[in-house]
Structures are given as structure tokens and as C-alpha cells.
Short mmCIF file of the C-alpha atoms (twelve columns), coordinates in Angstrom:
data_MODEL
# 
_entry.id   MODEL 
# 
loop_
_atom_site.group_PDB 
_atom_site.id 
_atom_site.type_symbol 
_atom_site.label_atom_id 
_atom_site.label_alt_id 
_atom_site.label_comp_id 
_atom_site.label_asym_id 
_atom_site.label_seq_id 
_atom_site.Cartn_x 
_atom_site.Cartn_y 
_atom_site.Cartn_z 
_atom_site.pdbx_PDB_model_num 
ATOM 1   C CA . UNK A 1   84.859  32.869 81.486  1 
ATOM 2   C CA . UNK A 2   87.650  35.043 82.897  1 
ATOM 3   C CA . UNK A 3   87.799  32.934 86.088  1 
ATOM 4   C CA . UNK A 4   87.650  29.665 84.084  1 
ATOM 5   C CA . UNK A 5   90.410  30.721 81.710  1 
ATOM 6   C CA . UNK A 6   92.818  32.276 84.238  1 
ATOM 7   C CA . UNK A 7   92.060  30.374 87.450  1 
ATOM 8   C CA . UNK A 8   90.195  27.060 87.018  1 
ATOM 9   C CA . UNK A 9   92.133  25.792 84.024  1 
ATOM 10  C CA . UNK A 10  95.620  26.570 85.459  1 
ATOM 11  C CA . UNK A 11  94.636  24.926 88.768  1 
ATOM 12  C CA . UNK A 12  93.578  21.765 86.986  1 
ATOM 13  C CA . UNK A 13  96.818  21.807 84.939  1 
ATOM 14  C CA . UNK A 14  98.804  21.941 88.214  1 
ATOM 15  C CA . UNK A 15  96.775  19.135 89.740  1 
ATOM 16  C CA . UNK A 16  97.176  17.012 86.588  1 
ATOM 17  C CA . UNK A 17  100.991 17.534 86.586  1 
ATOM 18  C CA . UNK A 18  101.168 16.328 90.205  1 
ATOM 19  C CA . UNK A 19  99.932  12.967 89.146  1 
ATOM 20  C CA . UNK A 20  102.225 12.494 86.191  1 
ATOM 21  C CA . UNK A 21  105.557 10.650 86.136  1 
ATOM 22  C CA . UNK A 22  108.843 12.484 86.260  1 
ATOM 23  C CA . UNK A 23  111.081 12.501 83.213  1 
ATOM 24  C CA . UNK A 24  114.679 12.544 84.419  1 
ATOM 25  C CA . UNK A 25  115.609 14.733 81.439  1 
ATOM 26  C CA . UNK A 26  113.567 17.568 83.002  1 
ATOM 27  C CA . UNK A 27  110.149 16.946 81.601  1 
ATOM 28  C CA . UNK A 28  107.140 14.753 82.382  1 
ATOM 29  C CA . UNK A 29  105.686 11.471 81.171  1 
ATOM 30  C CA . UNK A 30  101.895 11.366 80.817  1 
ATOM 31  C CA . UNK A 31  101.564 8.303  82.992  1 
ATOM 32  C CA . UNK A 32  99.634  8.251  86.317  1 
ATOM 33  C CA . UNK A 33  101.872 8.187  89.380  1 
ATOM 34  C CA . UNK A 34  101.829 9.309  92.994  1 
ATOM 35  C CA . UNK A 35  105.651 9.652  93.089  1 
ATOM 36  C CA . UNK A 36  105.395 13.453 93.068  1 
ATOM 37  C CA . UNK A 37  103.589 13.301 96.456  1 
ATOM 38  C CA . UNK A 38  105.868 10.534 97.736  1 
ATOM 39  C CA . UNK A 39  108.909 12.690 96.964  1 
ATOM 40  C CA . UNK A 40  107.708 15.472 99.364  1 
ATOM 41  C CA . UNK A 41  106.577 13.160 102.167 1 
ATOM 42  C CA . UNK A 42  109.583 13.636 104.414 1 
ATOM 43  C CA . UNK A 43  110.604 15.573 107.448 1 
ATOM 44  C CA . UNK A 44  112.376 18.309 105.448 1 
ATOM 45  C CA . UNK A 45  109.285 19.262 103.535 1 
ATOM 46  C CA . UNK A 46  107.056 19.069 106.554 1 
ATOM 47  C CA . UNK A 47  109.464 21.492 108.316 1 
ATOM 48  C CA . UNK A 48  109.236 23.855 105.339 1 
ATOM 49  C CA . UNK A 49  105.441 23.677 105.319 1 
ATOM 50  C CA . UNK A 50  105.314 24.370 109.064 1 
ATOM 51  C CA . UNK A 51  107.738 27.243 108.822 1 
ATOM 52  C CA . UNK A 52  105.764 28.750 105.946 1 
ATOM 53  C CA . UNK A 53  102.508 28.635 107.907 1 
ATOM 54  C CA . UNK A 54  103.907 30.063 111.097 1 
ATOM 55  C CA . UNK A 55  105.860 32.868 109.331 1 
ATOM 56  C CA . UNK A 56  102.723 33.775 107.360 1 
ATOM 57  C CA . UNK A 57  100.628 33.654 110.539 1 
ATOM 58  C CA . UNK A 58  103.088 35.808 112.496 1 
ATOM 59  C CA . UNK A 59  103.303 38.291 109.611 1 
ATOM 60  C CA . UNK A 60  99.482  38.566 109.479 1 
ATOM 61  C CA . UNK A 61  99.121  39.079 113.232 1 
ATOM 62  C CA . UNK A 62  101.860 41.765 113.360 1 
ATOM 63  C CA . UNK A 63  100.322 43.480 110.283 1 
ATOM 64  C CA . UNK A 64  96.889  43.636 111.969 1 
ATOM 65  C CA . UNK A 65  98.365  44.939 115.235 1 
ATOM 66  C CA . UNK A 66  100.047 47.765 113.312 1 
ATOM 67  C CA . UNK A 67  97.147  48.360 110.910 1 
ATOM 68  C CA . UNK A 68  94.356  48.846 113.449 1 
ATOM 69  C CA . UNK A 69  95.623  52.174 114.962 1 
ATOM 70  C CA . UNK A 70  96.697  53.390 111.503 1 
ATOM 71  C CA . UNK A 71  93.319  52.564 109.964 1 
ATOM 72  C CA . UNK A 72  91.509  54.209 112.918 1 
ATOM 73  C CA . UNK A 73  93.574  57.405 112.579 1 
ATOM 74  C CA . UNK A 74  92.942  57.572 108.871 1 
ATOM 75  C CA . UNK A 75  89.223  56.874 109.125 1 
ATOM 76  C CA . UNK A 76  88.569  59.867 111.337 1 
ATOM 77  C CA . UNK A 77  91.187  62.200 109.937 1 
ATOM 78  C CA . UNK A 78  90.374  65.311 107.831 1 
ATOM 79  C CA . UNK A 79  93.252  64.247 105.525 1 
ATOM 80  C CA . UNK A 80  91.984  60.684 104.937 1 
ATOM 81  C CA . UNK A 81  92.247  60.901 101.196 1 
ATOM 82  C CA . UNK A 82  95.872  62.074 101.357 1 
ATOM 83  C CA . UNK A 83  96.727  59.466 103.959 1 
ATOM 84  C CA . UNK A 84  95.140  56.686 101.901 1 
ATOM 85  C CA . UNK A 85  97.281  57.852 98.968  1 
ATOM 86  C CA . UNK A 86  100.368 57.470 101.207 1 
ATOM 87  C CA . UNK A 87  99.310  53.944 102.038 1 
ATOM 88  C CA . UNK A 88  98.949  53.065 98.364  1 
ATOM 89  C CA . UNK A 89  102.100 54.769 97.094  1 
ATOM 90  C CA . UNK A 90  104.406 51.799 97.818  1 
ATOM 91  C CA . UNK A 91  102.536 49.796 95.212  1 
ATOM 92  C CA . UNK A 92  103.786 52.187 92.623  1 
ATOM 93  C CA . UNK A 93  107.325 50.886 93.138  1 
ATOM 94  C CA . UNK A 94  108.584 47.472 92.025  1 
ATOM 95  C CA . UNK A 95  108.538 45.029 94.937  1 
ATOM 96  C CA . UNK A 96  112.164 43.922 94.243  1 
ATOM 97  C CA . UNK A 97  113.357 47.485 94.615  1 
ATOM 98  C CA . UNK A 98  111.632 47.723 97.968  1 
ATOM 99  C CA . UNK A 99  113.153 44.484 99.138  1 
ATOM 100 C CA . UNK A 100 116.622 45.583 98.123  1 
ATOM 101 C CA . UNK A 101 116.013 48.810 100.027 1 
ATOM 102 C CA . UNK A 102 115.536 46.718 103.201 1 
ATOM 103 C CA . UNK A 103 118.785 44.856 102.402 1 
ATOM 104 C CA . UNK A 104 120.488 48.291 102.304 1 
ATOM 105 C CA . UNK A 105 118.933 49.094 105.726 1 
ATOM 106 C CA . UNK A 106 119.401 45.726 107.480 1 
ATOM 107 C CA . UNK A 107 122.682 44.432 106.020 1 
ATOM 108 C CA . UNK A 108 125.980 44.168 107.942 1 
ATOM 109 C CA . UNK A 109 127.099 47.241 106.009 1 
ATOM 110 C CA . UNK A 110 123.599 48.684 106.015 1 
ATOM 111 C CA . UNK A 111 122.307 51.905 107.353 1 
ATOM 112 C CA . UNK A 112 121.364 50.646 110.858 1 
ATOM 113 C CA . UNK A 113 124.658 48.807 111.539 1 
ATOM 114 C CA . UNK A 114 126.799 51.599 110.198 1 
ATOM 115 C CA . UNK A 115 124.995 54.182 112.326 1 
ATOM 116 C CA . UNK A 116 125.301 52.058 115.466 1 
ATOM 117 C CA . UNK A 117 129.002 51.434 114.771 1 
ATOM 118 C CA . UNK A 118 129.731 55.125 114.245 1 
ATOM 119 C CA . UNK A 119 128.101 56.176 117.501 1 
ATOM 120 C CA . UNK A 120 129.912 53.402 119.353 1 
ATOM 121 C CA . UNK A 121 126.798 51.585 120.446 1 
ATOM 122 C CA . UNK A 122 128.083 48.285 119.076 1 
ATOM 123 C CA . UNK A 123 131.549 46.940 118.182 1 
ATOM 124 C CA . UNK A 124 130.483 44.369 115.538 1 
ATOM 125 C CA . UNK A 125 127.520 44.435 113.163 1 
ATOM 126 C CA . UNK A 126 124.246 42.911 114.375 1 
ATOM 127 C CA . UNK A 127 122.882 40.160 112.127 1 
ATOM 128 C CA . UNK A 128 119.553 41.487 111.095 1 
ATOM 129 C CA . UNK A 129 119.544 39.676 107.759 1 
ATOM 130 C CA . UNK A 130 119.121 36.068 106.676 1 
ATOM 131 C CA . UNK A 131 116.863 34.915 109.424 1 
ATOM 132 C CA . UNK A 132 113.107 34.592 110.169 1 
ATOM 133 C CA . UNK A 133 113.043 38.039 111.706 1 
ATOM 134 C CA . UNK A 134 114.070 39.627 108.415 1 
ATOM 135 C CA . UNK A 135 111.554 37.613 106.454 1 
ATOM 136 C CA . UNK A 136 108.671 38.573 108.821 1 
ATOM 137 C CA . UNK A 137 109.763 42.252 108.843 1 
ATOM 138 C CA . UNK A 138 109.811 42.564 105.079 1 
ATOM 139 C CA . UNK A 139 106.585 40.628 104.678 1 
ATOM 140 C CA . UNK A 140 104.881 42.945 107.179 1 
ATOM 141 C CA . UNK A 141 106.183 45.941 105.271 1 
ATOM 142 C CA . UNK A 142 105.127 44.447 101.903 1 
ATOM 143 C CA . UNK A 143 101.614 43.469 102.844 1 
ATOM 144 C CA . UNK A 144 100.714 46.017 105.529 1 
ATOM 145 C CA . UNK A 145 98.608  48.043 103.085 1 
ATOM 146 C CA . UNK A 146 96.453  44.968 102.466 1 
ATOM 147 C CA . UNK A 147 95.696  44.981 106.207 1 
ATOM 148 C CA . UNK A 148 95.148  48.723 106.491 1 
ATOM 149 C CA . UNK A 149 92.631  49.059 103.686 1 
ATOM 150 C CA . UNK A 150 89.926  46.568 104.845 1 
ATOM 151 C CA . UNK A 151 90.270  47.715 108.444 1 
ATOM 152 C CA . UNK A 152 89.886  51.337 107.340 1 
ATOM 153 C CA . UNK A 153 86.763  50.401 105.452 1 
ATOM 154 C CA . UNK A 154 85.253  48.714 108.509 1 
ATOM 155 C CA . UNK A 155 86.175  51.500 110.945 1 
ATOM 156 C CA . UNK A 156 84.955  54.270 108.618 1 
ATOM 157 C CA . UNK A 157 81.438  52.821 108.706 1 
ATOM 158 C CA . UNK A 158 81.322  53.099 112.490 1 
ATOM 159 C CA . UNK A 159 79.748  56.094 114.058 1 
ATOM 160 C CA . UNK A 160 82.338  57.722 116.316 1 
ATOM 161 C CA . UNK A 161 79.610  58.613 118.849 1 
ATOM 162 C CA . UNK A 162 79.511  55.007 119.975 1 
ATOM 163 C CA . UNK A 163 82.993  55.452 121.438 1 
ATOM 164 C CA . UNK A 164 81.949  58.650 123.177 1 
ATOM 165 C CA . UNK A 165 78.838  56.915 124.481 1 
ATOM 166 C CA . UNK A 166 80.957  54.062 125.847 1 
ATOM 167 C CA . UNK A 167 83.205  56.597 127.660 1 
ATOM 168 C CA . UNK A 168 80.168  58.324 129.101 1 
ATOM 169 C CA . UNK A 169 78.953  54.978 130.486 1 
ATOM 170 C CA . UNK A 170 82.213  54.501 132.339 1 
ATOM 171 C CA . UNK A 171 84.415  52.588 129.936 1 
ATOM 172 C CA . UNK A 172 88.138  53.277 129.978 1 
ATOM 173 C CA . UNK A 173 89.969  53.814 126.684 1 
ATOM 174 C CA . UNK A 174 91.247  50.254 126.866 1 
ATOM 175 C CA . UNK A 175 87.760  48.893 127.381 1 
ATOM 176 C CA . UNK A 176 86.491  50.921 124.453 1 
ATOM 177 C CA . UNK A 177 89.200  49.468 122.312 1 
ATOM 178 C CA . UNK A 178 88.629  45.822 123.260 1 
ATOM 179 C CA . UNK A 179 84.913  45.824 123.948 1 
ATOM 180 C CA . UNK A 180 83.604  48.352 121.383 1 
ATOM 181 C CA . UNK A 181 86.040  48.857 118.552 1 
ATOM 182 C CA . UNK A 182 87.337  45.329 117.956 1 
ATOM 183 C CA . UNK A 183 83.939  43.569 118.101 1 
ATOM 184 C CA . UNK A 184 82.579  45.925 115.533 1 
ATOM 185 C CA . UNK A 185 85.401  45.446 113.035 1 
ATOM 186 C CA . UNK A 186 85.554  41.602 113.169 1 
ATOM 187 C CA . UNK A 187 84.798  41.224 109.483 1 
ATOM 188 C CA . UNK A 188 87.447  43.792 108.534 1 
ATOM 189 C CA . UNK A 189 89.959  42.031 110.795 1 
ATOM 190 C CA . UNK A 190 89.250  38.668 109.166 1 
ATOM 191 C CA . UNK A 191 89.601  40.170 105.669 1 
ATOM 192 C CA . UNK A 192 92.873  41.866 106.713 1 
ATOM 193 C CA . UNK A 193 94.208  38.568 108.012 1 
ATOM 194 C CA . UNK A 194 93.311  36.679 104.829 1 
ATOM 195 C CA . UNK A 195 94.723  39.419 102.547 1 
ATOM 196 C CA . UNK A 196 98.079  39.119 104.335 1 
ATOM 197 C CA . UNK A 197 98.147  35.399 105.098 1 
ATOM 198 C CA . UNK A 198 97.381  34.106 101.638 1 
ATOM 199 C CA . UNK A 199 100.043 35.995 99.654  1 
ATOM 200 C CA . UNK A 200 102.572 35.400 102.428 1 
ATOM 201 C CA . UNK A 201 102.081 31.646 102.085 1 
ATOM 202 C CA . UNK A 202 103.198 31.687 98.475  1 
ATOM 203 C CA . UNK A 203 105.831 34.375 98.594  1 
ATOM 204 C CA . UNK A 204 109.169 33.683 96.913  1 
ATOM 205 C CA . UNK A 205 111.232 36.848 96.575  1 
ATOM 206 C CA . UNK A 206 111.254 37.884 100.225 1 
ATOM 207 C CA . UNK A 207 112.702 34.672 101.793 1 
ATOM 208 C CA . UNK A 208 114.949 34.241 98.802  1 
ATOM 209 C CA . UNK A 209 116.604 37.679 99.180  1 
ATOM 210 C CA . UNK A 210 116.486 38.316 102.961 1 
ATOM 211 C CA . UNK A 211 116.117 34.899 104.472 1 
ATOM 212 C CA . UNK A 212 118.781 32.308 105.093 1 
ATOM 213 C CA . UNK A 213 118.810 28.544 104.561 1 
ATOM 214 C CA . UNK A 214 116.729 28.134 107.779 1 
ATOM 215 C CA . UNK A 215 114.179 30.683 106.511 1 
ATOM 216 C CA . UNK A 216 113.254 29.034 103.171 1 
ATOM 217 C CA . UNK A 217 109.534 28.908 102.541 1 
ATOM 218 C CA . UNK A 218 107.412 26.691 100.344 1 
ATOM 219 C CA . UNK A 219 107.613 29.091 97.377  1 
ATOM 220 C CA . UNK A 220 111.411 28.728 97.352  1 
ATOM 221 C CA . UNK A 221 111.044 24.934 97.433  1 
ATOM 222 C CA . UNK A 222 108.669 24.996 94.454  1 
ATOM 223 C CA . UNK A 223 111.160 27.047 92.519  1 
ATOM 224 C CA . UNK A 224 113.979 24.674 93.477  1 
ATOM 225 C CA . UNK A 225 112.061 21.674 92.234  1 
ATOM 226 C CA . UNK A 226 111.319 23.340 88.941  1 
ATOM 227 C CA . UNK A 227 114.758 24.794 88.234  1 
ATOM 228 C CA . UNK A 228 117.364 22.676 90.063  1 
ATOM 229 C CA . UNK A 229 115.817 19.247 90.707  1 
ATOM 230 C CA . UNK A 230 113.797 19.370 87.409  1 
ATOM 231 C CA . UNK A 231 110.978 17.541 89.260  1 
ATOM 232 C CA . UNK A 232 107.748 19.032 87.843  1 
ATOM 233 C CA . UNK A 233 105.391 16.478 89.490  1 
ATOM 234 C CA . UNK A 234 106.887 17.234 92.953  1 
ATOM 235 C CA . UNK A 235 106.626 20.994 92.328  1 
ATOM 236 C CA . UNK A 236 102.981 20.605 91.246  1 
ATOM 237 C CA . UNK A 237 102.326 18.368 94.258  1 
ATOM 238 C CA . UNK A 238 103.678 21.021 96.625  1 
ATOM 239 C CA . UNK A 239 101.641 23.681 94.803  1 
ATOM 240 C CA . UNK A 240 98.508  21.509 95.117  1 
ATOM 241 C CA . UNK A 241 98.989  21.042 98.892  1 
ATOM 242 C CA . UNK A 242 99.582  24.799 99.254  1 
ATOM 243 C CA . UNK A 243 96.386  25.473 97.307  1 
ATOM 244 C CA . UNK A 244 94.426  23.147 99.640  1 
ATOM 245 C CA . UNK A 245 95.829  24.900 102.705 1 
ATOM 246 C CA . UNK A 246 94.914  28.284 101.143 1 
ATOM 247 C CA . UNK A 247 91.372  27.228 100.352 1 
ATOM 248 C CA . UNK A 248 90.896  25.807 103.823 1 
ATOM 249 C CA . UNK A 249 92.165  29.048 105.461 1 
ATOM 250 C CA . UNK A 250 89.959  31.210 103.278 1 
ATOM 251 C CA . UNK A 251 86.816  29.088 103.939 1 
ATOM 252 C CA . UNK A 252 87.563  28.941 107.618 1 
ATOM 253 C CA . UNK A 253 87.888  32.728 108.010 1 
ATOM 254 C CA . UNK A 254 85.086  33.538 105.609 1 
ATOM 255 C CA . UNK A 255 82.496  31.253 107.117 1 
ATOM 256 C CA . UNK A 256 83.761  31.704 110.583 1 
ATOM 257 C CA . UNK A 257 83.509  35.450 110.173 1 
ATOM 258 C CA . UNK A 258 79.976  35.134 108.795 1 
ATOM 259 C CA . UNK A 259 78.859  33.017 111.788 1 
ATOM 260 C CA . UNK A 260 80.357  35.427 114.292 1 
ATOM 261 C CA . UNK A 261 78.750  38.357 112.459 1 
ATOM 262 C CA . UNK A 262 75.396  36.618 112.557 1 
ATOM 263 C CA . UNK A 263 75.708  35.999 116.309 1 
# 
């Protein structure tokens, strides 16, 4: 009942709105139409969709690269409970405050630029803000705990002696990492990727505050259609397509992960 009330019904409402006719006064007319989908079938929207997917993918990959060593260290540390608390602490702070903290760090008058200017390393501020780099950086910071926790769970279940046994059999540390550790945490890696990729797809605040006009993502376009263009069917159509992409990604990684685990 909970899922039906708060997930299934809202999804069907969005799908229904995408097939209604736009009211130019800012509402909708309950008449079947595909105009909402026609409005978004152009190069600009395809560019935004592509940018959204690749930024989300890049953020997920970088998050996993950073999360694996952190999760490994926490899993075999004597202070694991304290370290896990440190990972979770950022969730206690409002996400907008954390984003504005990055603006303070990355801005032209921010901490990094002012420090580099004072020591004479640069003569003019470096543009860290309002580009894809800033969006990916803040997304990685925001969703990194979502990657660390499932990887930690997978690594903690491993017996550390298998790494020692691999070393005794002649494996180098690099071979242990790629041939022993990573194959045994595939499911955790898949979960970490999904947990970062899915929320990154629909993010709004991060690209809105630290991204420029060439870094707008699909969440920003949905908001623009609702507030500026007053085109509810188009916004619903974009949301429906994003939902389909999300479901396909989740099913691919879930069932792909299960097949790899079975093999």
C-alpha cells in the first residue's frame, strides 16, 4: 500500500500528464495529445539528455574509484564504527548548505583562488565554477557515501586471509586488487554505481548552483518547463523518459550483476 500510494500512483499521474494537451494559460486540458513528446524531440533536448547521462556516469565511476580504498580501509579498521559515523555525518547537514560551501571554496573569490593569488602562484582567478568539472566534483562529494556504504558491506564479508593467501601464492599487490578483491565485490560495486547514478540523473540543485548554461541537466530542464515555459505535458514527458532510462539502468545492473554472480 505504501509503494502504491507514494510511488505507483505518482508515476501514473506523471505518465497521464505527458499525454494531455497544454493549456497556454499554464495548466492542462484533459485531451489526449502527443505534443508534449513532440516539444522535446529536438537537438537541444537530446544534448541535455546525453549530457545528463555522461555526467551521471562520470560521477558514478569517480565515486567508485574513491570509495573502494576508503571502504577497504574502514572494513578492516579497528575504528570502523567511528569511521562509518564520519561517512554518514554529511547527511546531517542540509544539502544546499554543502553546495554553497563548495561555491565558497571554488568561486573566483573562493578559498582556493584567494590562496593561490596570495602566494603568487596565479595572477588571475582560475575558473573552477560554472562548468561540468564543478558539477561532477560536487556530485561526487554529495553521493560518495552512497558508494562507500555498499562497498564496505561487500568488503567486510570477505575473509582477509584470502588476500594473504594470494600474496603467498605469488600475487603482487596490484594482482590481489584486480584479481581477488574486485571480482569478489562485484555486487557491491554494481550497487554503488546504481546508488550514485540514479540520483545523479535527476539532480537539480547541483547543476543549478555550480553549473553554467552548458552544464544544465535534465532536472533543470524539467523545472524550466514547469516554472518558465508553463508546459506541464513537456515536463511530464521529460520525466517519463528519465524514468524509463532509470528503470533500464537499474534492471541492467541488477540482472547483469546477478548473472555475473551466478557464473
